Steps between C-alpha positions, in 0.01 A plus 500: 500500500716219636372145511698288745509122474626327814627159397756235582731280291358177355140608560300398195207725593737796529667424169165462323367829633824680415481373140142625466588841646796534262273406210260777602788748513603409145151527349546739205127577482473643851724744685657346808342631820767369735867444561559144624732445795583142604595450865653170611370439852804287584724808486341677797376353826206742533371407152549131574312519830214692339457296181661156539163322479329748268716540188443616240384829650414809294510855636455842349735775608467865409847621400506799735403298812615189682145376550407173332148377435441127465320376190299176520700211360377399155426138423795319339261403220392858431565592136723799427210712368299442818804582716546821304138597566537420871813712529327799340265510801794538738729716292 
């Protein structure tokens, strides 16, 4: 399962969420359920138009399709454990 994080440079919310997602990936006690892909919205006009006021945006993508499903944005204050539990519902 691919987890896509749409973000932009110098976005503190994006950086914070990315750090938490990477921490979840490195958790030795739990197998990782996703592969994290970071997409900079400033590199493509269609991404920028879609997400310029929404970043960070999380989507789930099944590897054999091009369909993406939006995941509700977690609170910036959400602890890593709680984020991990939330992601399990969508992955």
